[in-house]
C-alpha positions as CSV (number, residue, x, y, z in Angstrom):
1,P,133.2,98.8,151.3
2,P,130.2,97.7,149.2
3,A,129.8,99.0,145.7
4,M,127.6,102.1,145.2
5,L,124.0,101.3,144.3
6,H,123.9,102.8,140.8
7,D,122.2,100.4,138.4
8,E,118.5,100.6,137.5
9,D,117.8,97.0,138.7
10,T,119.0,97.7,142.2
11,E,116.9,100.9,142.4
12,A,113.8,99.1,141.1
13,D,114.4,96.3,143.6
14,F,114.7,98.8,146.4
15,Q,111.4,100.4,145.4
16,R,109.7,97.0,145.2
17,F,111.0,96.2,148.7
18,L,109.5,99.4,150.1
19,R,106.2,98.8,148.5
20,R,106.1,95.2,149.8
21,V,106.7,96.4,153.3
22,D,103.9,98.9,153.0
23,D,101.6,96.2,151.6
24,V,102.3,93.8,154.5
25,T,101.8,96.6,157.0
26,N,98.4,97.4,155.5
27,L,97.4,93.8,155.7
28,L,98.3,93.5,159.4
29,Q,96.4,96.7,160.2
30,G,93.4,95.3,158.2
31,L,93.5,91.9,160.0
32,N,93.4,93.6,163.4
33,S,90.7,96.1,162.4
34,P,87.6,96.2,164.6
35,D,85.6,96.8,161.4
36,S,84.4,93.4,160.2
37,A,84.2,94.6,156.5
38,V,87.8,95.8,156.6
39,R,88.9,92.6,158.3
40,E,87.1,90.3,155.7
41,K,88.7,92.3,152.9
42,A,92.2,91.8,154.5
43,I,91.5,88.0,155.0
44,S,90.5,87.7,151.3
45,E,93.7,89.5,150.2
46,T,95.9,87.4,152.5
47,E,94.4,84.2,151.1
48,K,94.9,85.4,147.6
49,I,98.6,86.1,148.3
50,L,99.0,82.7,149.8
51,R,97.5,80.9,146.8
52,E,99.7,82.9,144.4
53,Q,102.8,82.0,146.3
54,G,101.8,78.4,146.8
55,A,101.4,78.0,143.0
56,S,104.8,79.4,142.3
57,K,107.5,76.8,141.5
58,E,110.4,79.3,141.5
59,E,112.8,80.0,144.4
60,E,111.5,82.9,146.4
61,S,113.1,86.1,145.1
62,R,115.0,88.2,147.6
63,T,115.9,91.9,147.4
64,T,119.5,92.9,147.2
65,V,118.7,95.7,149.6
66,N,119.9,94.5,153.0
67,R,116.7,94.3,154.9
68,T,114.9,91.1,156.0
69,L,111.6,90.4,154.2
70,I,108.4,89.2,155.9
71,N,108.3,85.5,155.1
72,T,104.9,85.0,153.5
73,S,105.7,81.8,151.6
74,V,103.1,79.0,152.0
75,R,105.9,76.5,152.3
76,A,107.1,78.3,155.4
77,F,103.7,77.8,157.2
78,P,102.4,74.3,156.3
79,S,101.1,73.5,159.7
80,E,99.7,77.0,160.2
81,I,97.8,76.9,156.9
82,K,96.2,73.6,158.0
83,A,95.3,75.2,161.4
84,G,93.5,77.9,159.5
85,L,93.7,81.6,159.5
86,N,94.4,82.0,163.2
87,G,97.5,79.9,162.9
88,F,98.6,81.9,159.9
89,L,98.1,85.2,161.8
90,A,100.1,83.9,164.7
91,A,103.0,82.9,162.4
92,L,102.8,86.2,160.7
93,E,103.0,88.0,164.0
94,K,106.0,85.8,165.0
95,D,107.8,86.6,161.8
96,A,107.1,90.3,162.2
97,K,108.5,90.2,165.7
98,E,111.7,88.4,164.6
99,R,112.0,90.9,161.8
100,A,111.6,93.8,164.2
101,Q,114.3,92.3,166.5
102,R,116.7,92.0,163.6
103,R,115.9,95.5,162.6
104,R,116.6,96.8,166.0
105,R,120.0,95.0,166.2
106,N,121.0,96.3,162.8
107,E,119.9,99.8,163.7
108,Q,122.1,99.7,166.9
109,L,125.0,98.5,164.8
110,A,124.4,101.2,162.1
111,N,124.1,103.9,164.7
112,A,127.4,102.8,166.3
113,L,129.1,102.9,162.9
114,K,127.6,106.3,162.2
115,E,129.1,107.7,165.4
116,Q,132.5,106.2,164.5
117,G,132.2,107.9,161.1
118,N,131.2,111.2,162.7
119,E,134.3,111.0,164.9
120,A,136.5,110.3,161.9
121,F,134.9,113.2,160.0
122,R,135.5,115.6,162.9
123,A,139.1,114.5,163.0
124,G,139.5,115.2,159.3
125,D,139.9,111.6,158.3
126,F,137.2,111.6,155.6
127,G,138.3,108.3,154.0
128,L,137.8,106.5,157.3
129,A,134.5,108.3,157.8
130,I,133.3,107.0,154.4
131,R,134.3,103.5,155.3
132,R,132.4,103.6,158.6
133,Y,129.2,105.1,156.9
134,S,129.4,102.4,154.2
135,E,129.7,99.6,156.9
136,G,126.6,101.2,158.5
137,L,124.7,101.0,155.3
138,E,125.5,97.3,155.0
139,K,123.6,96.9,158.2
140,L,120.7,99.3,157.3
141,R,120.3,100.3,153.7
142,D,117.5,102.7,154.3
143,K,119.1,104.9,156.9
144,Q,119.0,108.4,155.5
145,E,121.6,110.0,157.9
146,L,124.3,107.5,156.7
147,Y,123.8,108.6,153.1
148,T,123.9,112.4,153.8
149,N,126.9,112.0,156.2
150,R,128.7,110.0,153.5
151,A,127.8,112.6,150.9
152,Q,129.3,115.3,153.2
153,A,132.5,113.3,153.4
154,Y,132.6,112.8,149.6
155,L,132.3,116.6,149.3
156,K,135.4,117.1,151.4
157,L,137.3,114.8,149.1
158,H,135.9,116.5,146.0
159,E,134.1,113.4,144.8
160,Y,131.1,115.3,143.8
161,E,129.3,112.7,141.6
162,K,129.4,110.2,144.5
163,A,128.0,112.9,146.8
164,I,125.1,113.6,144.5
165,S,124.3,109.9,144.2
166,D,124.2,109.5,148.0
167,C,121.9,112.6,148.3
168,E,119.6,110.9,145.8
169,W,119.5,107.8,147.9
170,A,118.9,109.8,151.0
171,L,115.9,111.4,149.3
172,K,114.5,107.9,148.4
173,C,114.5,107.2,152.1
174,N,113.1,110.7,153.1
175,K,111.8,112.9,150.3
176,N,111.8,115.9,152.7
177,C,115.5,115.7,153.7
178,L,116.8,119.3,153.7
179,K,120.4,118.3,154.3
180,A,120.3,116.1,151.1
181,Y,119.1,119.0,149.0
182,F,121.7,121.4,150.6
183,L,124.6,119.0,150.0
184,M,123.5,118.1,146.5
185,G,123.3,121.9,145.7
186,K,126.9,122.3,146.9
187,A,128.1,119.3,144.8
188,H,126.3,120.6,141.7
189,L,127.9,124.0,142.3
190,A,131.4,122.5,142.6
191,L,130.7,120.8,139.2
192,Q,129.6,124.2,137.8
193,H,126.0,122.9,137.3
194,F,124.6,126.2,138.3
195,S,121.0,125.6,137.3
196,E,120.8,122.3,139.1
197,S,122.4,123.8,142.1
198,R,119.8,126.6,142.3
199,Q,117.0,124.1,141.9
200,C,118.3,122.2,144.9
201,Y,118.3,125.3,147.0
202,E,114.8,126.3,145.8
203,K,113.5,122.9,146.9
204,M,115.2,123.4,150.3
205,L,113.4,126.7,150.7
206,Q,110.0,125.1,149.7
207,L,110.4,122.5,152.4
208,D,111.3,125.0,155.1
209,P,110.6,128.7,154.3
210,Q,112.4,129.6,157.5
211,K,115.7,128.8,155.8
212,E,115.4,131.9,153.6
213,N,118.7,133.4,154.9
214,L,120.5,130.2,154.1
215,F,118.8,130.1,150.7
216,K,119.9,133.6,149.9
217,D,123.5,132.8,150.9
218,C,123.6,129.7,148.8
219,V,122.1,131.3,145.7
220,S,124.4,134.3,146.1
221,E,127.4,131.9,146.2
222,A,126.1,130.2,143.1
223,D,125.6,133.5,141.3
224,L,129.1,134.7,142.3
225,E,130.7,131.5,141.1
226,E,128.9,131.7,137.8
227,K,129.8,135.4,137.4
228,R,133.5,134.5,138.2
229,L,133.6,131.8,135.6
230,K,132.1,134.0,132.9
231,A,134.6,136.8,133.8
232,E,137.5,134.4,133.6
233,E,136.4,133.1,130.2
234,R,136.0,136.6,128.9
235,A,139.5,137.5,130.3
236,E,141.0,134.5,128.6
237,R,139.6,135.6,125.3
238,E,141.1,139.0,125.8
239,V,144.5,137.5,126.5
240,Q,144.2,135.4,123.3
241,A,143.4,138.6,121.4
242,G,146.6,140.2,122.8
243,N,145.0,142.7,125.2
244,V,147.7,145.3,126.2
245,A,146.4,145.7,129.8
246,A,146.5,141.9,130.3
247,L,150.1,141.8,129.1
248,S,151.1,144.7,131.3
249,I,149.5,143.2,134.4
250,Q,151.3,139.9,133.8
251,E,154.6,141.6,133.3
252,L,154.3,143.8,136.4
253,L,153.2,140.9,138.6
254,Q,156.2,138.9,137.4
255,R,158.6,141.8,138.3
256,L,157.0,142.2,141.7
257,S,157.5,138.5,142.4
258,S,161.2,138.9,142.2
259,T,163.2,139.0,145.4
260,G,166.0,141.1,146.7
261,Q,164.9,144.4,145.4
262,D,164.8,147.8,147.2
263,I,161.5,148.7,148.9
264,L,161.1,151.7,146.5
265,Y,161.2,149.3,143.6
266,Y,158.2,147.4,144.9
267,T,156.3,150.6,145.8
268,G,156.7,151.9,142.3
269,G,155.6,148.7,140.7
270,I,152.6,148.5,142.9
271,R,151.6,152.0,142.0
272,L,151.9,151.3,138.3
273,L,149.8,148.1,138.8
274,A,147.1,150.1,140.6
275,G,146.9,152.4,137.7
276,V,146.5,149.6,135.1
277,V,143.6,147.8,137.0
278,N,140.6,149.9,136.0
279,N,137.7,147.6,135.0
280,C,136.2,144.1,135.7
281,T,138.3,142.4,133.0
282,E,141.5,143.9,134.3
283,Q,140.5,142.9,137.9
284,T,140.1,139.3,136.6
285,F,143.6,139.4,134.9
286,F,144.9,140.5,138.3
287,R,143.2,137.6,140.1
288,T,144.0,134.9,137.6
289,N,147.7,135.9,137.5
290,N,147.9,135.4,141.3
291,G,147.9,139.1,142.1
292,F,146.7,138.5,145.6
293,S,149.9,136.4,146.4
294,I,151.9,139.6,146.4
295,L,152.3,139.4,150.2
296,R,154.5,136.3,149.7
297,N,157.3,138.7,148.9
298,E,159.1,139.1,152.2
299,T,159.9,142.8,151.6
300,V,156.3,143.7,150.8
301,R,154.9,141.6,153.7
302,G,157.4,143.0,156.1
303,A,156.5,146.6,155.3
304,F,152.8,145.8,155.4
305,C,152.9,144.1,158.8
306,A,155.6,146.3,160.4
307,E,154.3,147.8,163.8
308,N,156.3,151.0,163.6
309,K,156.5,151.8,159.9
310,S,159.3,154.0,158.4
311,P,158.2,156.6,155.8
312,A,159.2,154.2,153.0
313,E,157.1,151.4,154.6
314,V,154.2,153.8,155.0
315,E,154.4,154.6,151.3
316,L,154.5,151.0,150.3
317,C,151.5,150.2,152.6
318,V,149.4,153.0,151.1
319,S,150.3,151.8,147.6
320,L,149.1,148.3,148.5
321,L,145.8,149.7,149.8
322,L,145.3,151.7,146.6
323,L,146.0,148.6,144.5
324,W,143.5,146.5,146.5
325,R,140.9,149.2,146.2
326,A,141.4,149.1,142.4
327,A,141.3,145.3,142.3
328,C,138.2,144.9,144.6
329,A,135.9,147.8,143.6
330,G,132.6,146.1,142.6
331,N,134.3,142.7,142.4
332,E,132.9,140.2,144.9
333,E,135.3,137.4,144.1
334,N,138.3,139.6,144.5
335,Q,136.9,141.0,147.8
336,R,136.6,137.4,149.0
337,L,140.1,136.5,148.0
338,L,141.6,139.6,149.6
339,L,140.1,138.9,153.0
340,A,141.1,135.2,152.7
341,Q,144.7,136.4,153.1
342,P,145.5,135.9,156.9
343,E,147.8,138.9,157.0
344,V,145.2,141.2,155.5
345,S,142.4,140.2,157.9
346,A,144.8,140.5,160.9
347,Q,146.2,143.8,159.9
348,L,143.1,145.8,159.1
349,P,142.3,146.8,162.7
350,E,146.0,147.5,163.2
351,L,146.1,149.8,160.2
352,L,142.9,151.6,161.4
353,S,144.5,152.3,164.8
354,S,148.0,153.0,163.4
355,G,147.8,156.8,164.0
356,T,149.1,157.4,160.5
357,A,146.4,159.5,158.8
358,Q,147.3,158.5,155.2
359,I,147.1,154.8,156.1
360,Q,143.9,155.3,158.0
361,R,142.3,157.1,155.1
362,E,143.1,154.4,152.6
363,T,142.1,151.6,155.0
364,L,138.8,153.2,155.7
365,A,138.2,153.6,151.9
366,L,139.0,149.9,151.3
367,I,136.7,148.8,154.1
368,S,133.9,151.0,152.7
369,L,134.0,149.0,149.5
370,Y,132.9,146.0,151.6
371,S,130.5,147.7,154.1
372,E,128.4,149.5,151.4
373,H,127.0,146.2,150.0
374,E,125.3,143.2,151.6
375,S,127.7,140.7,150.0
376,G,130.7,142.7,151.3
377,R,129.3,143.0,154.8
378,R,128.9,139.2,154.9
379,L,132.6,138.9,154.1
380,L,133.5,141.4,156.7
381,L,131.4,139.7,159.4
382,R,133.3,136.5,158.9
383,Q,136.3,138.3,160.5
384,D,136.8,139.1,164.2
385,L,135.2,142.5,164.5
386,S,135.1,142.7,168.3
387,R,137.5,145.7,168.4
388,W,136.1,147.6,165.4
389,L,133.3,149.5,167.3
390,Q,135.9,151.0,169.7
391,I,138.4,151.7,166.9
392,L,135.9,153.3,164.5
393,M,134.2,155.4,167.3
394,A,137.6,156.8,168.1
395,F,137.7,158.6,164.7
396,V,135.1,161.0,166.1
397,K,138.2,162.9,167.5
398,C,139.4,163.5,163.9
399,T,138.6,166.8,162.3
400,D,138.8,165.6,158.7
401,A,136.9,163.2,156.5
402,R,138.1,160.2,158.4
403,A,135.4,160.8,161.0
404,D,132.6,160.6,158.4
405,S,134.2,157.6,156.7
406,A,134.3,155.7,160.0
407,M,130.7,156.6,160.9
408,N,129.6,155.5,157.4
409,I,131.2,152.1,158.0
410,L,129.7,151.8,161.5
411,S,126.3,152.8,160.1
412,D,126.6,149.9,157.6
413,L,127.6,147.4,160.3
414,T,125.5,148.2,163.3
415,G,122.3,146.8,161.9
416,E,124.0,143.4,161.5
417,K,123.2,140.9,164.3
418,R,126.6,139.2,164.1
419,F,128.3,142.6,164.6
420,Q,126.2,143.4,167.6
421,T,127.1,140.0,169.1
422,Q,130.8,140.5,168.5
423,C,130.7,144.0,170.1
424,R,129.7,142.5,173.4
425,A,133.2,141.3,174.2
426,T,134.8,144.7,174.4
427,F,131.8,146.9,175.0
428,S,132.1,147.5,178.8
429,T,135.9,147.6,178.9
430,G,136.7,149.5,175.7
431,V,133.6,151.2,174.1
432,L,131.9,152.6,177.2
433,P,134.9,154.5,178.6
434,L,135.6,155.9,175.1
435,V,131.9,157.1,174.6
436,T,132.0,158.6,178.1
437,Q,135.2,160.5,177.3
438,L,133.8,161.7,174.0
439,L,130.6,163.0,175.7
440,V,132.6,164.8,178.3
441,C,134.7,166.6,175.8
442,A,132.0,167.1,173.2
443,G,133.1,170.7,172.7
444,Q,136.5,169.5,171.5
445,V,135.5,166.8,169.0
446,Q,133.6,166.9,165.7
447,Q,130.1,167.1,167.0
448,A,128.3,166.0,163.8
449,A,130.4,162.8,163.9
450,L,129.8,162.4,167.6
451,A,126.0,162.8,167.0
452,R,126.2,160.0,164.4
453,G,128.2,157.8,166.7
454,L,125.6,158.2,169.5
455,A,122.8,157.5,167.1
456,L,124.6,154.3,166.0
457,L,125.0,153.3,169.7
458,G,121.2,153.7,169.9
459,T,120.8,151.3,167.0
460,L,123.2,148.8,168.8
461,C,120.8,149.0,171.8
462,A,118.5,146.7,169.8
463,D,120.8,144.0,171.3
464,V,119.5,143.4,174.8
465,E,123.0,142.6,176.3
466,L,124.6,145.8,174.9
467,R,121.6,147.9,176.0
468,A,121.9,146.5,179.6
469,Q,125.6,147.2,179.7
470,L,125.1,150.8,178.5
471,A,122.1,151.5,180.7
472,G,124.0,150.2,183.8
473,S,126.9,152.6,183.3
474,R,126.7,155.5,185.8
475,E,129.6,157.3,184.1
476,C,127.9,157.2,180.7
477,C,124.6,158.3,182.1
478,R,126.3,161.2,183.9
479,A,128.1,162.2,180.8
480,C,124.9,162.2,178.7
481,L,123.2,164.4,181.3
482,Q,126.2,166.7,181.3
483,L,126.0,167.2,177.5
484,L,122.4,168.2,177.9
485,Q,123.3,171.0,180.4
486,D,123.5,174.5,179.1
487,G,126.9,176.0,178.8
488,C,128.9,172.8,178.1
489,C,129.1,173.8,174.4
490,D,127.9,176.4,172.1
491,A,124.2,175.6,172.5
492,S,123.2,177.4,169.3
493,S,125.6,175.5,167.0
494,P,124.1,172.9,164.7
495,G,126.6,170.3,165.8
496,Y,125.6,170.6,169.4
497,Q,121.9,170.4,168.6
498,Q,122.6,167.2,166.6
499,C,124.4,165.8,169.7
500,V,121.4,166.7,172.0
501,F,119.0,165.0,169.6
502,A,121.2,161.9,169.5
503,V,121.6,161.8,173.3
504,L,117.9,162.0,173.8
505,G,117.4,159.2,171.3
506,L,120.0,157.1,173.1
507,M,118.3,157.7,176.4
508,M,114.9,156.7,175.0
509,N,116.4,153.4,173.9
510,L,118.2,152.8,177.2
511,L,115.0,153.5,179.1
512,L,113.5,150.4,177.5
513,E,115.8,148.5,179.9
514,P,114.8,148.4,183.6
515,S,117.7,150.0,185.2
516,G,118.2,151.4,188.7
517,T,121.1,153.5,187.4
518,L,118.9,155.5,185.0
519,Q,116.2,155.9,187.7
520,D,118.9,157.4,190.0
521,F,119.2,160.2,187.4
522,A,115.5,160.5,186.8
523,V,115.0,163.8,188.6
524,P,117.8,165.7,186.8
525,I,117.0,164.0,183.4
526,S,113.4,165.1,183.8
527,G,114.3,168.6,184.7
528,R,116.6,169.0,181.7
529,C,114.0,167.5,179.4
530,L,111.4,169.9,180.8
531,A,113.8,172.8,180.0
532,L,114.2,171.5,176.4
533,L,110.4,171.7,175.8
534,S,111.0,175.4,174.8
535,H,113.7,174.5,172.2
536,Q,113.2,175.8,168.7
537,D,113.9,172.4,167.1
538,G,110.7,170.4,167.1
539,R,112.6,167.1,166.8
540,I,114.4,167.8,170.0
541,V,111.1,168.7,171.7
542,T,109.5,165.5,170.6
543,R,112.3,163.4,171.9
544,A,112.4,165.3,175.2
545,I,108.8,164.5,175.7
546,G,109.5,160.9,174.7
547,V,112.2,160.7,177.4
548,L,109.8,162.1,180.0
549,S,107.2,159.5,179.1
550,R,109.8,156.7,179.8
551,V,111.7,158.1,182.8
552,L,108.8,159.2,184.9
553,P,106.9,155.9,185.6
554,A,109.4,154.6,188.2
555,S,110.2,157.9,189.9
556,P,107.4,159.7,191.9
557,A,110.0,162.3,192.9
558,A,110.5,163.2,189.2
559,V,106.8,163.3,188.6
560,E,106.4,165.9,191.5
561,E,109.2,168.0,190.1
562,V,107.9,168.2,186.5
563,V,104.3,168.9,187.8
564,K,105.7,171.8,189.8
565,G,107.5,172.9,186.6
566,G,104.3,173.2,184.7
567,V,104.5,170.0,182.7
568,V,100.6,169.6,182.5
569,K,100.1,173.0,180.7
570,K,103.0,172.3,178.4
571,M,101.7,168.8,177.4
572,L,98.3,170.3,176.7
573,K,99.9,172.8,174.4
574,F,101.7,170.0,172.4
575,L,98.5,167.9,172.3
576,K,96.7,170.8,170.6
577,A,99.4,171.6,168.1
578,G,101.8,168.6,167.8
579,G,101.9,165.7,165.4
580,Q,100.9,162.1,166.2
581,L,104.2,161.0,167.6
582,T,104.5,164.1,169.9
583,A,100.9,163.5,171.0
584,S,101.5,159.9,171.9
585,Y,104.4,160.8,174.1
586,A,102.6,163.8,175.6
587,I,99.4,162.0,176.5
588,K,101.4,159.2,178.1
589,T,103.3,161.7,180.1
590,L,100.0,163.2,181.3
591,A,98.7,159.7,182.1
592,I,101.7,159.1,184.3
593,C,101.4,162.4,186.1
594,T,97.7,162.2,186.7
595,K,98.0,158.7,188.0
596,S,100.1,159.7,191.1
597,S,99.7,163.5,191.4
598,R,96.4,165.2,192.5
599,R,98.0,168.5,191.6
600,A,98.4,167.2,188.0
601,Q,94.7,166.2,188.0
602,E,93.7,169.7,189.2
603,E,95.9,171.4,186.7
604,L,94.5,169.3,183.8
605,L,90.9,170.2,185.0
606,K,92.0,173.9,185.2
607,W,93.8,174.2,181.8
608,D,91.7,171.9,179.7
609,K,88.3,173.6,179.8
610,R,85.5,171.0,179.8
611,F,88.2,168.5,178.8
612,Q,88.0,169.6,175.2
613,V,91.5,168.3,174.4
614,L,90.9,164.8,176.0
615,L,87.6,164.4,174.3
616,K,89.2,165.2,170.9
617,L,91.8,162.6,171.7
618,L,89.1,160.0,172.3
619,E,88.3,160.2,168.6
620,A,92.0,159.6,167.5
621,G,92.9,156.7,165.3
622,D,95.8,155.6,167.5
623,E,94.7,153.2,170.2
624,L,97.6,154.1,172.5
625,I,96.5,157.7,172.4
626,V,92.9,156.8,173.0
627,G,93.7,154.5,175.9
628,N,95.8,157.1,177.7
629,A,93.3,159.8,177.1
630,A,90.6,157.7,178.7
631,F,92.9,156.9,181.6
632,C,93.6,160.7,182.2
633,L,89.9,161.4,182.1
634,S,89.1,158.6,184.6
635,Q,91.7,160.0,187.0
636,C,90.4,163.6,186.7
637,L,86.8,162.4,187.3
638,L,87.8,161.7,190.9
639,L,87.9,165.5,191.4
640,P,84.7,167.3,192.6
641,G,83.0,169.1,189.8
642,A,84.9,167.4,187.0
643,A,82.0,165.2,185.9
644,S,79.5,168.0,186.1
645,S,81.6,170.1,183.7
646,L,81.0,167.5,181.1
647,L,77.2,167.7,181.1
648,G,75.9,168.5,177.6
649,S,79.1,167.2,176.0
650,S,79.5,164.1,173.8
651,V,81.6,162.3,176.5
652,V,79.1,159.5,177.2
653,Q,78.8,158.6,173.5
654,L,82.6,158.8,173.0
655,L,83.4,156.6,176.0
656,L,80.7,154.1,175.0
657,R,82.1,153.8,171.5
658,Q,85.5,152.9,172.9
659,A,84.3,150.7,175.8
660,G,82.2,148.6,173.4
661,G,84.6,148.8,170.5
662,D,87.0,146.1,169.1
663,A,90.3,147.8,169.8
664,Q,93.3,145.4,169.8
665,R,94.6,147.0,173.1
666,T,92.3,145.9,175.9
667,S,93.4,149.0,177.8
668,V,91.2,151.1,175.5
669,Q,88.0,149.2,176.6
670,Q,89.2,149.0,180.2
671,N,90.1,152.6,180.7
672,S,86.9,153.8,178.8
673,A,84.7,151.6,181.0
674,I,86.3,152.8,184.2
675,A,85.9,156.5,183.1
676,L,82.3,155.9,182.1
677,G,81.6,154.3,185.5
678,R,83.2,157.1,187.4
679,L,81.4,159.7,185.3
680,C,78.0,158.3,186.2
681,V,78.8,157.8,189.9
682,A,80.1,161.3,190.2
683,E,77.3,162.9,188.2
684,P,74.1,160.7,188.0
685,R,72.6,163.0,185.4
686,H,74.9,161.3,182.8
687,I,72.9,158.0,183.4
688,H,70.0,159.4,181.4
689,Q,72.2,159.7,178.3
690,L,73.7,156.3,179.0
691,R,70.3,154.7,179.0
692,K,69.2,156.5,175.9
693,L,72.2,155.1,174.1
694,N,71.5,151.6,175.5
695,G,74.8,152.1,177.3
696,L,74.1,150.0,180.3
697,A,74.3,146.7,178.3
698,I,77.5,147.9,176.6
699,L,79.0,149.0,179.9
700,N,78.1,145.7,181.5
701,S,79.7,143.7,178.7
702,S,82.9,145.8,178.8
703,M,83.4,145.2,182.5
704,K,85.1,141.9,181.6
705,Y,88.2,144.1,180.7
706,V,88.2,145.7,184.2
707,P,90.3,143.8,186.7
708,S,88.5,143.0,190.0
709,S,89.7,145.0,193.0
């Protein structure tokens, strides 16, 4: 392959070539310009170039960059010069076409070689990939992709200086090449040039702010590597100074590497080692003395991976978990190395589901070291966690601290998109049956942990696919409803109330998904929520109203049932005394009921004297509340006498303000305009006030928000 382009002369030649191409391109554009002044200037510059080249006695210089130059030598065009400028332009155009043809041929060859290089790269033959990319660059020296691809191959072969050089050449071809900055940052990091590495990543973020997550990962990797290097330098100084702990760790690891010893020998040694590793420096001693290679010992590995462990194997496994907790606490590099052990990543879910309480406790404690911090979660999420939701949810059955530990880990993981995606694989077959079982036997499990688990399921419902699976499960919906029924548990216990609160929150999330299954249960769900409106816990009441506001729209039968049950009077009570969230759910529930039920309209007219509650809501700062209040009022104004009851009130002024306002939600203007129109039709005496406030013009302009019938 050709030599790398390192020397200053070559680089200068390359830059001259690029400038010359730009100059000729500008001349051609000027010569073809419809502007006579621009054209005359281009002709003058062209003749000047021809005179300068005609006077030259030297051989025409040619760039070493492998790209054909436009031939502008006078000697190349003797007949054209004699024929005048038109002949020159024709020759220039001919030369440009020939150059373009050669360029296309070379680009085709370069692309073919690039694909061959890519195939070799994918096959792991990085040397062959480099040769193919180099051959492509012989055909086309300014092809950025060939430089970045070759840089990537050099990185695989640990030839970091060459990778940096190729990235620099790629940036000469395209100064906004993100891949070049990314790969150059990786190469600098491998050379422990931490400042230069971060600068590359910062440039990458400047070019594309949407790469913020990648930027954070890259900078975090650089920070971790710099921290690791400094820790190892500090540890080395401690060894040179005769640090007792360092010598103890070395000696214990040497003894544990011996073969043929009894299992109790290794268990005792591991326990002693766990007691010595107490701080960052000692964690570094452990790492630099190959402490994580302890599983190479057949006896240790066999006990750790055994499916049915003997008491001695259980004790050794617990000792290992304690050692790893000591070695990994607050140490990101050690955490990374531990999960890089194939046996460890494979065994973690097996240990969690082993059924041995002591092993489960220590495994949960070890995993918690990771899940509590963003860097640790990133390491965990590189593993296959598809079974973890099911395994961790099962700890709800435990009556000790394992349940809380498992829920804490789940709480840390459920907000991660990658975890949500991995959960899809086993959700319908593993998680849903387990959740249903837990709901059915809520009286026999730790209810506080169950409530947390249900809340975490609600968080997972942010994933559309998981929400659809959960909303479509009849068994799960039936189990949720059963838990809400009186008598299934001690209804007064704090644990049960937490479960009710969590189930209502889960239902609210599921009702965001159109589901025939949930609508089949709309009547009993609505009935139970109506009963919960008298609950002493205000949080439960608010969520019960929230569920009503989401389950009623698609079920006329449920609307009729709750109206019969006195929902209108109850909603008015909460609108008078509740907070903003409660009010937003309550007014939406009233809007749904008054839309389809005349009885609901009549009860609202009966219980809200002169619509005092609705008029107050029209002054609220929440557009959703205002829009629904205006809708309720417009529905009730269809009743005889409703409009007359508002004479002497501020209703016209309030509706005009909203109809002509600048609310973001057009439903505010639309519903207010409709209510105002119905008000004046039902009771013409309101028109006087409307005219007095110049309301006819406002009403007319707001009609654009009202859909035509």
